[in-house]
mmJSON file of the N, C-alpha and C atoms, coordinates in Angstrom:
{"data_MODEL":{"atom_site":{
"group_PDB":["ATOM","ATOM","ATOM","ATOM","ATOM","ATOM","ATOM","ATOM","ATOM","ATOM","ATOM","ATOM","ATOM","ATOM","ATOM","ATOM","ATOM","ATOM","ATOM","ATOM","ATOM","ATOM","ATOM","ATOM","ATOM","ATOM","ATOM","ATOM","ATOM","ATOM","ATOM","ATOM","ATOM","ATOM","ATOM","ATOM","ATOM","ATOM","ATOM","ATOM","ATOM","ATOM","ATOM","ATOM","ATOM","ATOM","ATOM","ATOM","ATOM","ATOM","ATOM","ATOM","ATOM","ATOM","ATOM","ATOM","ATOM","ATOM","ATOM","ATOM","ATOM","ATOM","ATOM","ATOM","ATOM","ATOM","ATOM","ATOM","ATOM","ATOM","ATOM","ATOM","ATOM","ATOM","ATOM","ATOM","ATOM","ATOM","ATOM","ATOM","ATOM","ATOM","ATOM","ATOM","ATOM","ATOM","ATOM","ATOM","ATOM","ATOM","ATOM","ATOM","ATOM","ATOM","ATOM","ATOM","ATOM","ATOM","ATOM","ATOM","ATOM","ATOM","ATOM","ATOM","ATOM","ATOM","ATOM","ATOM","ATOM","ATOM","ATOM","ATOM","ATOM","ATOM","ATOM","ATOM","ATOM","ATOM","ATOM","ATOM","ATOM","ATOM","ATOM","ATOM","ATOM","ATOM","ATOM","ATOM","ATOM","ATOM","ATOM","ATOM","ATOM","ATOM","ATOM","ATOM","ATOM","ATOM","ATOM","ATOM","ATOM","ATOM","ATOM","ATOM","ATOM","ATOM","ATOM","ATOM","ATOM","ATOM","ATOM","ATOM","ATOM","ATOM","ATOM","ATOM"],
"id":[1,2,3,4,5,6,7,8,9,10,11,12,13,14,15,16,17,18,19,20,21,22,23,24,25,26,27,28,29,30,31,32,33,34,35,36,37,38,39,40,41,42,43,44,45,46,47,48,49,50,51,52,53,54,55,56,57,58,59,60,61,62,63,64,65,66,67,68,69,70,71,72,73,74,75,76,77,78,79,80,81,82,83,84,85,86,87,88,89,90,91,92,93,94,95,96,97,98,99,100,101,102,103,104,105,106,107,108,109,110,111,112,113,114,115,116,117,118,119,120,121,122,123,124,125,126,127,128,129,130,131,132,133,134,135,136,137,138,139,140,141,142,143,144,145,146,147,148,149,150,151,152,153,154,155,156],
"type_symbol":["N","C","C","N","C","C","N","C","C","N","C","C","N","C","C","N","C","C","N","C","C","N","C","C","N","C","C","N","C","C","N","C","C","N","C","C","N","C","C","N","C","C","N","C","C","N","C","C","N","C","C","N","C","C","N","C","C","N","C","C","N","C","C","N","C","C","N","C","C","N","C","C","N","C","C","N","C","C","N","C","C","N","C","C","N","C","C","N","C","C","N","C","C","N","C","C","N","C","C","N","C","C","N","C","C","N","C","C","N","C","C","N","C","C","N","C","C","N","C","C","N","C","C","N","C","C","N","C","C","N","C","C","N","C","C","N","C","C","N","C","C","N","C","C","N","C","C","N","C","C","N","C","C","N","C","C"],
"label_atom_id":["N","CA","C","N","CA","C","N","CA","C","N","CA","C","N","CA","C","N","CA","C","N","CA","C","N","CA","C","N","CA","C","N","CA","C","N","CA","C","N","CA","C","N","CA","C","N","CA","C","N","CA","C","N","CA","C","N","CA","C","N","CA","C","N","CA","C","N","CA","C","N","CA","C","N","CA","C","N","CA","C","N","CA","C","N","CA","C","N","CA","C","N","CA","C","N","CA","C","N","CA","C","N","CA","C","N","CA","C","N","CA","C","N","CA","C","N","CA","C","N","CA","C","N","CA","C","N","CA","C","N","CA","C","N","CA","C","N","CA","C","N","CA","C","N","CA","C","N","CA","C","N","CA","C","N","CA","C","N","CA","C","N","CA","C","N","CA","C","N","CA","C","N","CA","C","N","CA","C","N","CA","C"],
"label_alt_id":[null,null,null,null,null,null,null,null,null,null,null,null,null,null,null,null,null,null,null,null,null,null,null,null,null,null,null,null,null,null,null,null,null,null,null,null,null,null,null,null,null,null,null,null,null,null,null,null,null,null,null,null,null,null,null,null,null,null,null,null,null,null,null,null,null,null,null,null,null,null,null,null,null,null,null,null,null,null,null,null,null,null,null,null,null,null,null,null,null,null,null,null,null,null,null,null,null,null,null,null,null,null,null,null,null,null,null,null,null,null,null,null,null,null,null,null,null,null,null,null,null,null,null,null,null,null,null,null,null,null,null,null,null,null,null,null,null,null,null,null,null,null,null,null,null,null,null,null,null,null,null,null,null,null,null,null],
"label_comp_id":["MET","MET","MET","ILE","ILE","ILE","THR","THR","THR","LEU","LEU","LEU","THR","THR","THR","PRO","PRO","PRO","ASP","ASP","ASP","GLU","GLU","GLU","VAL","VAL","VAL","VAL","VAL","VAL","LEU","LEU","LEU","ILE","ILE","ILE","LYS","LYS","LYS","SER","SER","SER","VAL","VAL","VAL","LEU","LEU","LEU","THR","THR","THR","ALA","ALA","ALA","LEU","LEU","LEU","ARG","ARG","ARG","GLY","GLY","GLY","ILE","ILE","ILE","LYS","LYS","LYS","VAL","VAL","VAL","ARG","ARG","ARG","ASP","ASP","ASP","ILE","ILE","ILE","ASP","ASP","ASP","ARG","ARG","ARG","ALA","ALA","ALA","LEU","LEU","LEU","LEU","LEU","LEU","VAL","VAL","VAL","LEU","LEU","LEU","SER","SER","SER","LYS","LYS","LYS","LYS","LYS","LYS","ASP","ASP","ASP","ILE","ILE","ILE","GLY","GLY","GLY","ALA","ALA","ALA","SER","SER","SER","SER","SER","SER","GLN","GLN","GLN","GLU","GLU","GLU","ASN","ASN","ASN","ARG","ARG","ARG","PRO","PRO","PRO","THR","THR","THR","PRO","PRO","PRO","PRO","PRO","PRO","GLU","GLU","GLU"],
"label_asym_id":["A","A","A","A","A","A","A","A","A","A","A","A","A","A","A","A","A","A","A","A","A","A","A","A","A","A","A","A","A","A","A","A","A","A","A","A","A","A","A","A","A","A","A","A","A","A","A","A","A","A","A","A","A","A","A","A","A","A","A","A","A","A","A","A","A","A","A","A","A","A","A","A","A","A","A","A","A","A","A","A","A","A","A","A","A","A","A","A","A","A","A","A","A","A","A","A","A","A","A","A","A","A","A","A","A","A","A","A","A","A","A","A","A","A","A","A","A","A","A","A","A","A","A","A","A","A","A","A","A","A","A","A","A","A","A","A","A","A","A","A","A","A","A","A","A","A","A","A","A","A","A","A","A","A","A","A"],
"label_entity_id":["1","1","1","1","1","1","1","1","1","1","1","1","1","1","1","1","1","1","1","1","1","1","1","1","1","1","1","1","1","1","1","1","1","1","1","1","1","1","1","1","1","1","1","1","1","1","1","1","1","1","1","1","1","1","1","1","1","1","1","1","1","1","1","1","1","1","1","1","1","1","1","1","1","1","1","1","1","1","1","1","1","1","1","1","1","1","1","1","1","1","1","1","1","1","1","1","1","1","1","1","1","1","1","1","1","1","1","1","1","1","1","1","1","1","1","1","1","1","1","1","1","1","1","1","1","1","1","1","1","1","1","1","1","1","1","1","1","1","1","1","1","1","1","1","1","1","1","1","1","1","1","1","1","1","1","1"],
"label_seq_id":[1,1,1,2,2,2,3,3,3,4,4,4,5,5,5,6,6,6,7,7,7,8,8,8,9,9,9,10,10,10,11,11,11,12,12,12,13,13,13,14,14,14,15,15,15,16,16,16,17,17,17,18,18,18,19,19,19,20,20,20,21,21,21,22,22,22,23,23,23,24,24,24,25,25,25,26,26,26,27,27,27,28,28,28,29,29,29,30,30,30,31,31,31,32,32,32,33,33,33,34,34,34,35,35,35,36,36,36,37,37,37,38,38,38,39,39,39,40,40,40,41,41,41,42,42,42,43,43,43,44,44,44,45,45,45,46,46,46,47,47,47,48,48,48,49,49,49,50,50,50,51,51,51,52,52,52],
"pdbx_PDB_ins_code":[null,null,null,null,null,null,null,null,null,null,null,null,null,null,null,null,null,null,null,null,null,null,null,null,null,null,null,null,null,null,null,null,null,null,null,null,null,null,null,null,null,null,null,null,null,null,null,null,null,null,null,null,null,null,null,null,null,null,null,null,null,null,null,null,null,null,null,null,null,null,null,null,null,null,null,null,null,null,null,null,null,null,null,null,null,null,null,null,null,null,null,null,null,null,null,null,null,null,null,null,null,null,null,null,null,null,null,null,null,null,null,null,null,null,null,null,null,null,null,null,null,null,null,null,null,null,null,null,null,null,null,null,null,null,null,null,null,null,null,null,null,null,null,null,null,null,null,null,null,null,null,null,null,null,null,null],
"Cartn_x":[91.825,92.733,93.094,93.25,93.55,95.028,95.646,97.038,97.055,97.732,97.808,99.182,99.198,100.473,101.071,102.366,102.97,102.325,101.938,101.267,99.924,99.181,97.889,98.061,99.096,99.365,99.667,100.497,100.84,99.587,98.744,97.513,96.585,96.405,95.537,96.097,97.4,98.013,97.808,97.944,97.775,96.324,95.392,93.974,93.66,94.158,93.905,94.546,95.73,96.393,95.593,95.083,94.273,92.977,92.35,91.107,91.323,92.471,92.76,92.761,93.137,93.203,91.882,90.87,89.573,88.724,88.095,87.222,85.844,85.171,83.843,82.88,82.996,82.111,82.283,83.536,83.785,83.164,83.229,82.623,81.108,80.517,79.065,78.643,79.423,79.108,79.192,80.212,80.359,79.211,78.803,77.683,76.388,76.21,75.02,74.987,76.118,76.2,75.916,76.525,76.318,74.872,74.249,72.866,71.935,72.213,71.403,71.528,72.749,72.941,72.251,72.295,71.667,70.151,69.586,68.14,67.749,68.542,68.253,68.33,69.309,69.471,68.339,67.938,66.883,65.525,65.296,64.012,63.913,65.031,64.998,64.789,65.269,65.079,63.598,62.875,61.485,60.523,61.002,60.12,59.74,58.461,58.068,58.611,58.935,59.429,58.243,58.35,57.216,57.014,55.76,55.512,56.039,56.447,57.022,55.945],
"Cartn_y":[59.915,60.34,61.813,62.537,63.966,64.181,65.035,65.399,66.764,66.833,68.085,68.709,70.033,70.734,70.692,70.911,70.942,71.996,73.136,74.17,73.677,72.957,72.43,71.387,70.565,69.559,70.231,71.266,71.984,72.618,73.202,73.827,72.801,71.662,70.623,70.096,69.896,69.43,70.431,71.719,72.725,72.797,72.653,72.655,71.44,70.282,69.073,69.159,69.74,69.91,70.847,71.924,72.863,72.21,71.431,70.758,69.726,69.103,68.096,68.718,69.988,70.654,71.216,71.231,71.793,70.714,71.072,70.131,70.147,69.012,68.888,69.894,70.109,71.06,72.47,72.84,74.158,74.281,73.208,73.216,73.345,72.589,72.669,74.076,74.692,76.054,77.035,76.897,77.786,77.604,76.358,76.111,76.702,76.629,77.203,78.714,79.36,80.816,81.188,80.452,80.759,80.522,79.47,79.2,80.275,80.785,81.862,83.117,83.431,84.608,84.42,83.192,82.903,83.049,82.572,82.687,84.155,84.918,86.338,87.096,86.771,87.455,87.092,85.819,85.425,85.944,86.074,86.605,88.095,88.815,90.232,90.443,89.515,89.638,89.482,88.667,88.389,89.392,90.296,91.292,92.344,92.727,93.804,95.139,96.0,97.317,98.2,98.958,99.812,100.932,101.332,102.429,103.743,104.586,105.884,106.946],
"Cartn_z":[-24.74,-23.696,-23.911,-22.822,-22.882,-22.566,-23.332,-23.069,-22.395,-21.251,-20.506,-20.659,-20.672,-20.692,-19.286,-19.155,-17.817,-16.904,-17.46,-16.664,-16.13,-16.959,-16.532,-15.427,-15.547,-14.523,-13.191,-13.216,-11.991,-11.389,-12.217,-11.734,-11.087,-11.732,-11.189,-9.873,-9.809,-8.564,-7.436,-7.734,-6.688,-6.219,-7.138,-6.762,-5.893,-6.281,-5.5,-4.121,-4.047,-2.753,-1.857,-2.439,-1.669,-1.206,-2.068,-1.701,-0.6,-0.595,0.423,1.824,1.908,3.203,3.693,2.837,3.21,3.872,4.964,5.655,5.011,5.058,4.459,5.086,6.379,7.066,6.492,6.179,5.602,4.217,3.452,2.115,2.232,3.156,3.357,3.769,4.643,5.104,3.925,3.093,1.941,0.959,0.727,-0.178,0.37,1.679,2.297,2.107,2.332,2.167,0.715,-0.214,-1.632,-2.046,-1.531,-1.916,-1.356,-0.156,0.403,-0.444,-0.881,-1.725,-3.065,-3.597,-4.88,-4.774,-3.68,-3.473,-3.339,-2.597,-2.431,-3.74,-4.554,-5.839,-6.785,-6.811,-7.738,-7.287,-5.969,-5.518,-5.817,-5.776,-6.108,-7.589,-8.414,-9.855,-10.213,-9.435,-9.746,-9.149,-8.3,-7.69,-8.713,-8.718,-9.624,-9.12,-10.043,-9.637,-9.292,-8.212,-7.818,-8.845,-9.052,-10.001,-9.464,-10.368,-9.966,-9.875],
"occupancy":[1.0,1.0,1.0,1.0,1.0,1.0,1.0,1.0,1.0,1.0,1.0,1.0,1.0,1.0,1.0,1.0,1.0,1.0,1.0,1.0,1.0,1.0,1.0,1.0,1.0,1.0,1.0,1.0,1.0,1.0,1.0,1.0,1.0,1.0,1.0,1.0,1.0,1.0,1.0,1.0,1.0,1.0,1.0,1.0,1.0,1.0,1.0,1.0,1.0,1.0,1.0,1.0,1.0,1.0,1.0,1.0,1.0,1.0,1.0,1.0,1.0,1.0,1.0,1.0,1.0,1.0,1.0,1.0,1.0,1.0,1.0,1.0,1.0,1.0,1.0,1.0,1.0,1.0,1.0,1.0,1.0,1.0,1.0,1.0,1.0,1.0,1.0,1.0,1.0,1.0,1.0,1.0,1.0,1.0,1.0,1.0,1.0,1.0,1.0,1.0,1.0,1.0,1.0,1.0,1.0,1.0,1.0,1.0,1.0,1.0,1.0,1.0,1.0,1.0,1.0,1.0,1.0,1.0,1.0,1.0,1.0,1.0,1.0,1.0,1.0,1.0,1.0,1.0,1.0,1.0,1.0,1.0,1.0,1.0,1.0,1.0,1.0,1.0,1.0,1.0,1.0,1.0,1.0,1.0,1.0,1.0,1.0,1.0,1.0,1.0,1.0,1.0,1.0,1.0,1.0,1.0],
"B_iso_or_equiv":[0.0,0.0,0.0,0.0,0.0,0.0,0.0,0.0,0.0,0.0,0.0,0.0,0.0,0.0,0.0,0.0,0.0,0.0,0.0,0.0,0.0,0.0,0.0,0.0,0.0,0.0,0.0,0.0,0.0,0.0,0.0,0.0,0.0,0.0,0.0,0.0,0.0,0.0,0.0,0.0,0.0,0.0,0.0,0.0,0.0,0.0,0.0,0.0,0.0,0.0,0.0,0.0,0.0,0.0,0.0,0.0,0.0,0.0,0.0,0.0,0.0,0.0,0.0,0.0,0.0,0.0,0.0,0.0,0.0,0.0,0.0,0.0,0.0,0.0,0.0,0.0,0.0,0.0,0.0,0.0,0.0,0.0,0.0,0.0,0.0,0.0,0.0,0.0,0.0,0.0,0.0,0.0,0.0,0.0,0.0,0.0,0.0,0.0,0.0,0.0,0.0,0.0,0.0,0.0,0.0,0.0,0.0,0.0,0.0,0.0,0.0,0.0,0.0,0.0,0.0,0.0,0.0,0.0,0.0,0.0,0.0,0.0,0.0,0.0,0.0,0.0,0.0,0.0,0.0,0.0,0.0,0.0,0.0,0.0,0.0,0.0,0.0,0.0,0.0,0.0,0.0,0.0,0.0,0.0,0.0,0.0,0.0,0.0,0.0,0.0,0.0,0.0,0.0,0.0,0.0,0.0],
"pdbx_formal_charge":[null,null,null,null,null,null,null,null,null,null,null,null,null,null,null,null,null,null,null,null,null,null,null,null,null,null,null,null,null,null,null,null,null,null,null,null,null,null,null,null,null,null,null,null,null,null,null,null,null,null,null,null,null,null,null,null,null,null,null,null,null,null,null,null,null,null,null,null,null,null,null,null,null,null,null,null,null,null,null,null,null,null,null,null,null,null,null,null,null,null,null,null,null,null,null,null,null,null,null,null,null,null,null,null,null,null,null,null,null,null,null,null,null,null,null,null,null,null,null,null,null,null,null,null,null,null,null,null,null,null,null,null,null,null,null,null,null,null,null,null,null,null,null,null,null,null,null,null,null,null,null,null,null,null,null,null],
"auth_seq_id":[1,1,1,2,2,2,3,3,3,4,4,4,5,5,5,6,6,6,7,7,7,8,8,8,9,9,9,10,10,10,11,11,11,12,12,12,13,13,13,14,14,14,15,15,15,16,16,16,17,17,17,18,18,18,19,19,19,20,20,20,21,21,21,22,22,22,23,23,23,24,24,24,25,25,25,26,26,26,27,27,27,28,28,28,29,29,29,30,30,30,31,31,31,32,32,32,33,33,33,34,34,34,35,35,35,36,36,36,37,37,37,38,38,38,39,39,39,40,40,40,41,41,41,42,42,42,43,43,43,44,44,44,45,45,45,46,46,46,47,47,47,48,48,48,49,49,49,50,50,50,51,51,51,52,52,52],
"auth_comp_id":["MET","MET","MET","ILE","ILE","ILE","THR","THR","THR","LEU","LEU","LEU","THR","THR","THR","PRO","PRO","PRO","ASP","ASP","ASP","GLU","GLU","GLU","VAL","VAL","VAL","VAL","VAL","VAL","LEU","LEU","LEU","ILE","ILE","ILE","LYS","LYS","LYS","SER","SER","SER","VAL","VAL","VAL","LEU","LEU","LEU","THR","THR","THR","ALA","ALA","ALA","LEU","LEU","LEU","ARG","ARG","ARG","GLY","GLY","GLY","ILE","ILE","ILE","LYS","LYS","LYS","VAL","VAL","VAL","ARG","ARG","ARG","ASP","ASP","ASP","ILE","ILE","ILE","ASP","ASP","ASP","ARG","ARG","ARG","ALA","ALA","ALA","LEU","LEU","LEU","LEU","LEU","LEU","VAL","VAL","VAL","LEU","LEU","LEU","SER","SER","SER","LYS","LYS","LYS","LYS","LYS","LYS","ASP","ASP","ASP","ILE","ILE","ILE","GLY","GLY","GLY","ALA","ALA","ALA","SER","SER","SER","SER","SER","SER","GLN","GLN","GLN","GLU","GLU","GLU","ASN","ASN","ASN","ARG","ARG","ARG","PRO","PRO","PRO","THR","THR","THR","PRO","PRO","PRO","PRO","PRO","PRO","GLU","GLU","GLU"],
"auth_asym_id":["A","A","A","A","A","A","A","A","A","A","A","A","A","A","A","A","A","A","A","A","A","A","A","A","A","A","A","A","A","A","A","A","A","A","A","A","A","A","A","A","A","A","A","A","A","A","A","A","A","A","A","A","A","A","A","A","A","A","A","A","A","A","A","A","A","A","A","A","A","A","A","A","A","A","A","A","A","A","A","A","A","A","A","A","A","A","A","A","A","A","A","A","A","A","A","A","A","A","A","A","A","A","A","A","A","A","A","A","A","A","A","A","A","A","A","A","A","A","A","A","A","A","A","A","A","A","A","A","A","A","A","A","A","A","A","A","A","A","A","A","A","A","A","A","A","A","A","A","A","A","A","A","A","A","A","A"],
"auth_atom_id":["N","CA","C","N","CA","C","N","CA","C","N","CA","C","N","CA","C","N","CA","C","N","CA","C","N","CA","C","N","CA","C","N","CA","C","N","CA","C","N","CA","C","N","CA","C","N","CA","C","N","CA","C","N","CA","C","N","CA","C","N","CA","C","N","CA","C","N","CA","C","N","CA","C","N","CA","C","N","CA","C","N","CA","C","N","CA","C","N","CA","C","N","CA","C","N","CA","C","N","CA","C","N","CA","C","N","CA","C","N","CA","C","N","CA","C","N","CA","C","N","CA","C","N","CA","C","N","CA","C","N","CA","C","N","CA","C","N","CA","C","N","CA","C","N","CA","C","N","CA","C","N","CA","C","N","CA","C","N","CA","C","N","CA","C","N","CA","C","N","CA","C","N","CA","C","N","CA","C","N","CA","C"],
"pdbx_PDB_model_num":[1,1,1,1,1,1,1,1,1,1,1,1,1,1,1,1,1,1,1,1,1,1,1,1,1,1,1,1,1,1,1,1,1,1,1,1,1,1,1,1,1,1,1,1,1,1,1,1,1,1,1,1,1,1,1,1,1,1,1,1,1,1,1,1,1,1,1,1,1,1,1,1,1,1,1,1,1,1,1,1,1,1,1,1,1,1,1,1,1,1,1,1,1,1,1,1,1,1,1,1,1,1,1,1,1,1,1,1,1,1,1,1,1,1,1,1,1,1,1,1,1,1,1,1,1,1,1,1,1,1,1,1,1,1,1,1,1,1,1,1,1,1,1,1,1,1,1,1,1,1,1,1,1,1,1,1]
}}}
C-alpha cells in the first residue's frame, strides 16, 4: 500500500477533476496532433544531412 502526502492527494484530486471535464473527442484530437508532431520529428531525425 502507498501512503500519500496531503499535497499529493490534493494534486491527484485536481488532476482527476480536470480529466473529468475533458471530452474523449478532445483527448483523441490532442493525441492525433501529438502523434503527427512525433512522426514529423522522428522523420527529420532520420533524414541524411545534405553535403556542404
